[in-house]
PyMOL commands that place a pseudoatom at each C-alpha (Angstrom):
pseudoatom trace, name=CA, resn=MET, resi=1, chain=A, elem=C, hetatm=0, pos=[27.348, 24.820, 17.608]
pseudoatom trace, name=CA, resn=ALA, resi=2, chain=A, elem=C, hetatm=0, pos=[23.888, 23.343, 18.182]
pseudoatom trace, name=CA, resn=PHE, resi=3, chain=A, elem=C, hetatm=0, pos=[25.258, 19.840, 17.675]
pseudoatom trace, name=CA, resn=LEU, resi=4, chain=A, elem=C, hetatm=0, pos=[27.993, 20.440, 20.269]
pseudoatom trace, name=CA, resn=ARG, resi=5, chain=A, elem=C, hetatm=0, pos=[25.417, 21.737, 22.749]
pseudoatom trace, name=CA, resn=PHE, resi=6, chain=A, elem=C, hetatm=0, pos=[23.246, 18.685, 22.099]
pseudoatom trace, name=CA, resn=LEU, resi=7, chain=A, elem=C, hetatm=0, pos=[26.240, 16.382, 22.520]
pseudoatom trace, name=CA, resn=PHE, resi=8, chain=A, elem=C, hetatm=0, pos=[27.262, 18.101, 25.764]
pseudoatom trace, name=CA, resn=TRP, resi=9, chain=A, elem=C, hetatm=0, pos=[23.799, 17.921, 27.359]
pseudoatom trace, name=CA, resn=THR, resi=10, chain=A, elem=C, hetatm=0, pos=[23.276, 14.332, 26.253]
pseudoatom trace, name=CA, resn=SER, resi=11, chain=A, elem=C, hetatm=0, pos=[26.607, 13.321, 27.764]
pseudoatom trace, name=CA, resn=PHE, resi=12, chain=A, elem=C, hetatm=0, pos=[25.829, 15.229, 30.947]
pseudoatom trace, name=CA, resn=CYS, resi=13, chain=A, elem=C, hetatm=0, pos=[22.433, 13.546, 31.353]
pseudoatom trace, name=CA, resn=ILE, resi=14, chain=A, elem=C, hetatm=0, pos=[23.885, 10.092, 30.775]
pseudoatom trace, name=CA, resn=ALA, resi=15, chain=A, elem=C, hetatm=0, pos=[26.693, 10.746, 33.266]
pseudoatom trace, name=CA, resn=PHE, resi=16, chain=A, elem=C, hetatm=0, pos=[24.206, 12.056, 35.839]
pseudoatom trace, name=CA, resn=GLY, resi=17, chain=A, elem=C, hetatm=0, pos=[22.033, 8.957, 35.407]
pseudoatom trace, name=CA, resn=VAL, resi=18, chain=A, elem=C, hetatm=0, pos=[25.039, 6.701, 35.886]
pseudoatom trace, name=CA, resn=PHE, resi=19, chain=A, elem=C, hetatm=0, pos=[25.946, 8.675, 39.009]
pseudoatom trace, name=CA, resn=LEU, resi=20, chain=A, elem=C, hetatm=0, pos=[22.447, 8.285, 40.444]
pseudoatom trace, name=CA, resn=ALA, resi=21, chain=A, elem=C, hetatm=0, pos=[22.393, 4.568, 39.741]
pseudoatom trace, name=CA, resn=ARG, resi=22, chain=A, elem=C, hetatm=0, pos=[25.958, 3.576, 40.710]
pseudoatom trace, name=CA, resn=TYR, resi=23, chain=A, elem=C, hetatm=0, pos=[27.734, 5.966, 43.070]
pseudoatom trace, name=CA, resn=GLN, resi=24, chain=A, elem=C, hetatm=0, pos=[27.559, 4.998, 46.748]
pseudoatom trace, name=CA, resn=VAL, resi=25, chain=A, elem=C, hetatm=0, pos=[26.721, 7.749, 49.262]
pseudoatom trace, name=CA, resn=ASN, resi=26, chain=A, elem=C, hetatm=0, pos=[26.645, 6.552, 52.883]
pseudoatom trace, name=CA, resn=GLY, resi=27, chain=A, elem=C, hetatm=0, pos=[26.328, 2.955, 51.740]
pseudoatom trace, name=CA, resn=GLN, resi=28, chain=A, elem=C, hetatm=0, pos=[23.443, 3.497, 49.302]
pseudoatom trace, name=CA, resn=THR, resi=29, chain=A, elem=C, hetatm=0, pos=[22.963, 4.977, 45.877]
pseudoatom trace, name=CA, resn=PRO, resi=30, chain=A, elem=C, hetatm=0, pos=[21.190, 8.349, 45.618]
pseudoatom trace, name=CA, resn=LEU, resi=31, chain=A, elem=C, hetatm=0, pos=[18.177, 6.558, 44.119]
pseudoatom trace, name=CA, resn=GLY, resi=32, chain=A, elem=C, hetatm=0, pos=[18.124, 4.210, 47.109]
pseudoatom trace, name=CA, resn=HIS, resi=33, chain=A, elem=C, hetatm=0, pos=[18.163, 7.201, 49.476]
pseudoatom trace, name=CA, resn=LEU, resi=34, chain=A, elem=C, hetatm=0, pos=[15.300, 8.793, 47.545]
pseudoatom trace, name=CA, resn=GLU, resi=35, chain=A, elem=C, hetatm=0, pos=[13.227, 5.609, 47.629]
pseudoatom trace, name=CA, resn=ARG, resi=36, chain=A, elem=C, hetatm=0, pos=[13.854, 5.184, 51.356]
pseudoatom trace, name=CA, resn=TRP, resi=37, chain=A, elem=C, hetatm=0, pos=[12.933, 8.817, 52.016]
pseudoatom trace, name=CA, resn=ALA, resi=38, chain=A, elem=C, hetatm=0, pos=[9.777, 8.590, 49.888]
pseudoatom trace, name=CA, resn=GLY, resi=39, chain=A, elem=C, hetatm=0, pos=[8.742, 5.374, 51.641]
pseudoatom trace, name=CA, resn=GLN, resi=40, chain=A, elem=C, hetatm=0, pos=[8.978, 7.024, 55.073]
pseudoatom trace, name=CA, resn=GLU, resi=41, chain=A, elem=C, hetatm=0, pos=[6.924, 10.105, 54.254]
pseudoatom trace, name=CA, resn=PRO, resi=42, chain=A, elem=C, hetatm=0, pos=[3.232, 9.234, 53.713]
pseudoatom trace, name=CA, resn=GLU, resi=43, chain=A, elem=C, hetatm=0, pos=[2.447, 12.595, 52.037]
pseudoatom trace, name=CA, resn=VAL, resi=44, chain=A, elem=C, hetatm=0, pos=[5.278, 12.149, 49.576]
pseudoatom trace, name=CA, resn=ARG, resi=45, chain=A, elem=C, hetatm=0, pos=[4.196, 8.570, 48.916]
pseudoatom trace, name=CA, resn=GLN, resi=46, chain=A, elem=C, hetatm=0, pos=[0.650, 9.709, 48.157]
pseudoatom trace, name=CA, resn=GLN, resi=47, chain=A, elem=C, hetatm=0, pos=[1.904, 12.406, 45.802]
pseudoatom trace, name=CA, resn=LEU, resi=48, chain=A, elem=C, hetatm=0, pos=[4.166, 9.930, 44.018]
pseudoatom trace, name=CA, resn=ASP, resi=49, chain=A, elem=C, hetatm=0, pos=[1.250, 7.523, 43.639]
pseudoatom trace, name=CA, resn=LYS, resi=50, chain=A, elem=C, hetatm=0, pos=[-0.869, 10.336, 42.137]
pseudoatom trace, name=CA, resn=VAL, resi=51, chain=A, elem=C, hetatm=0, pos=[1.880, 11.168, 39.676]
pseudoatom trace, name=CA, resn=LYS, resi=52, chain=A, elem=C, hetatm=0, pos=[2.320, 7.493, 38.751]
pseudoatom trace, name=CA, resn=SER, resi=53, chain=A, elem=C, hetatm=0, pos=[-1.414, 7.032, 38.171]
pseudoatom trace, name=CA, resn=GLY, resi=54, chain=A, elem=C, hetatm=0, pos=[-1.551, 10.219, 36.088]
pseudoatom trace, name=CA, resn=VAL, resi=55, chain=A, elem=C, hetatm=0, pos=[1.350, 9.093, 33.947]
pseudoatom trace, name=CA, resn=ASN, resi=56, chain=A, elem=C, hetatm=0, pos=[-0.128, 5.611, 33.554]
pseudoatom trace, name=CA, resn=GLY, resi=57, chain=A, elem=C, hetatm=0, pos=[-3.466, 7.154, 32.558]
pseudoatom trace, name=CA, resn=ALA, resi=58, chain=A, elem=C, hetatm=0, pos=[-1.775, 9.375, 29.996]
pseudoatom trace, name=CA, resn=ILE, resi=59, chain=A, elem=C, hetatm=0, pos=[0.125, 6.420, 28.551]
pseudoatom trace, name=CA, resn=ASP, resi=60, chain=A, elem=C, hetatm=0, pos=[-3.046, 4.326, 28.336]
pseudoatom trace, name=CA, resn=GLY, resi=61, chain=A, elem=C, hetatm=0, pos=[-4.883, 7.212, 26.656]
pseudoatom trace, name=CA, resn=ALA, resi=62, chain=A, elem=C, hetatm=0, pos=[-2.117, 7.658, 24.132]
pseudoatom trace, name=CA, resn=ARG, resi=63, chain=A, elem=C, hetatm=0, pos=[-2.048, 3.936, 23.358]
pseudoatom trace, name=CA, resn=SER, resi=64, chain=A, elem=C, hetatm=0, pos=[-5.804, 3.802, 22.810]
pseudoatom trace, name=CA, resn=ALA, resi=65, chain=A, elem=C, hetatm=0, pos=[-5.652, 6.888, 20.568]
pseudoatom trace, name=CA, resn=VAL, resi=66, chain=A, elem=C, hetatm=0, pos=[-2.865, 5.395, 18.477]
pseudoatom trace, name=CA, resn=GLN, resi=67, chain=A, elem=C, hetatm=0, pos=[-4.568, 2.018, 18.112]
pseudoatom trace, name=CA, resn=LYS, resi=68, chain=A, elem=C, hetatm=0, pos=[-7.846, 3.479, 16.807]
pseudoatom trace, name=CA, resn=PRO, resi=69, chain=A, elem=C, hetatm=0, pos=[-8.269, 3.511, 13.052]
pseudoatom trace, name=CA, resn=PRO, resi=70, chain=A, elem=C, hetatm=0, pos=[-8.713, 6.972, 11.501]
pseudoatom trace, name=CA, resn=GLN, resi=71, chain=A, elem=C, hetatm=0, pos=[-12.277, 8.241, 11.463]
pseudoatom trace, name=CA, resn=GLU, resi=72, chain=A, elem=C, hetatm=0, pos=[-13.958, 9.636, 8.337]
pseudoatom trace, name=CA, resn=GLN, resi=73, chain=A, elem=C, hetatm=0, pos=[-14.969, 13.186, 9.153]
pseudoatom trace, name=CA, resn=HIS, resi=74, chain=A, elem=C, hetatm=0, pos=[-16.455, 14.280, 5.843]
pseudoatom trace, name=CA, resn=SER, resi=75, chain=A, elem=C, hetatm=0, pos=[-20.149, 14.467, 5.213]
pseudoatom trace, name=CA, resn=PRO, resi=76, chain=A, elem=C, hetatm=0, pos=[-21.683, 12.833, 2.139]
pseudoatom trace, name=CA, resn=ASP, resi=77, chain=A, elem=C, hetatm=0, pos=[-22.186, 16.304, 0.599]
pseudoatom trace, name=CA, resn=ASP, resi=78, chain=A, elem=C, hetatm=0, pos=[-18.494, 17.071, 1.029]
pseudoatom trace, name=CA, resn=ARG, resi=79, chain=A, elem=C, hetatm=0, pos=[-17.610, 13.798, -0.620]
pseudoatom trace, name=CA, resn=LYS, resi=80, chain=A, elem=C, hetatm=0, pos=[-19.863, 14.553, -3.598]
pseudoatom trace, name=CA, resn=GLN, resi=81, chain=A, elem=C, hetatm=0, pos=[-18.256, 17.958, -4.054]
pseudoatom trace, name=CA, resn=VAL, resi=82, chain=A, elem=C, hetatm=0, pos=[-14.765, 16.436, -4.014]
pseudoatom trace, name=CA, resn=GLU, resi=83, chain=A, elem=C, hetatm=0, pos=[-15.828, 13.802, -6.539]
pseudoatom trace, name=CA, resn=LYS, resi=84, chain=A, elem=C, hetatm=0, pos=[-17.186, 16.573, -8.820]
pseudoatom trace, name=CA, resn=ILE, resi=85, chain=A, elem=C, hetatm=0, pos=[-13.865, 18.415, -8.623]
pseudoatom trace, name=CA, resn=ILE, resi=86, chain=A, elem=C, hetatm=0, pos=[-11.910, 15.256, -9.392]
pseudoatom trace, name=CA, resn=ALA, resi=87, chain=A, elem=C, hetatm=0, pos=[-14.240, 14.302, -12.249]
pseudoatom trace, name=CA, resn=GLY, resi=88, chain=A, elem=C, hetatm=0, pos=[-13.932, 17.811, -13.745]
pseudoatom trace, name=CA, resn=ARG, resi=89, chain=A, elem=C, hetatm=0, pos=[-10.170, 17.536, -14.166]
pseudoatom trace, name=CA, resn=ARG, resi=90, chain=A, elem=C, hetatm=0, pos=[-8.989, 16.506, -17.575]
pseudoatom trace, name=CA, resn=PRO, resi=91, chain=A, elem=C, hetatm=0, pos=[-5.742, 14.638, -18.123]
pseudoatom trace, name=CA, resn=LYS, resi=92, chain=A, elem=C, hetatm=0, pos=[-3.142, 16.680, -20.002]
for i in range(1, 92): cmd.bond("trace and resi %d" % i, "trace and resi %d" % (i + 1))
show_as sticks, trace
zoom trace
């Protein structure tokens, strides 16, 4: 049942995206109407620019976090204790 629900919603989203990109309404696609409307309203344009910059900042932050090598977070005392535990084990 979950797979059918997933399949239905995936198909619906793809069909809706095709509709937005292809179907002509009054000579333009719905995306074209939205872009024209957003370009005419300065408040909407400013809000869209804020959202774009926030998304770009989040993407840049995620990229920099992924590209960093892992940091060692153990103190030297912790490392010594772990080495003692490992050394105390005897092979069977």
